[in-house]
C-alpha positions, 0 to 999 in steps of 0.5 A: 204624255207627249209635248204639244205645240200650238200657235197662240195667235191662231188658236182659240185660247178657249180651246186649250185644256183646263188641265194641269200642265207645264208650258213654255212660251216662245217666238215663232221663226219666220223662216221655219215656223218653229218655236224659238227664243224662249220667253217663259217656262211656267206651271199651272192647274189650268192651262187655259186660264194660265195662258189667258193670264199672260195676255192680260194687261195686269200680267205681272212679269214685265218681260213676258208682258211686253212679248205677249203684247207685242206683234210677234207670233207667239207659239207654246209647247205644253205638257198635260200632267193631269195626275201631278201635285205642284211639287211634281209640276215644279220639278218639270218646270225646273227641267224645262227652264234648263232645257229652254233657257227663257228669257223672261223667267226671274 
């Protein structure tokens, strides 16, 4: 499947797919409008619920929580992996961590 890019500040989070996926959260460049400065890479069974959880007050990752509650424009790149198992998604997550070098992954 192809990677999709969305502006989390412009979409209704209820419109995100409820599917297994790997995703990365970024700030948005004011100059180009493109994702920059990756904050977090993760994997989930449900992209919609996983994304919503990052906006909640009880987000456990303090670095990500600070970013998600900031006024910065948030973007996400995701890839749906509907037939994947956890192991496959974790392998893909590791690839993305190497590619994007997120600031808030432990």
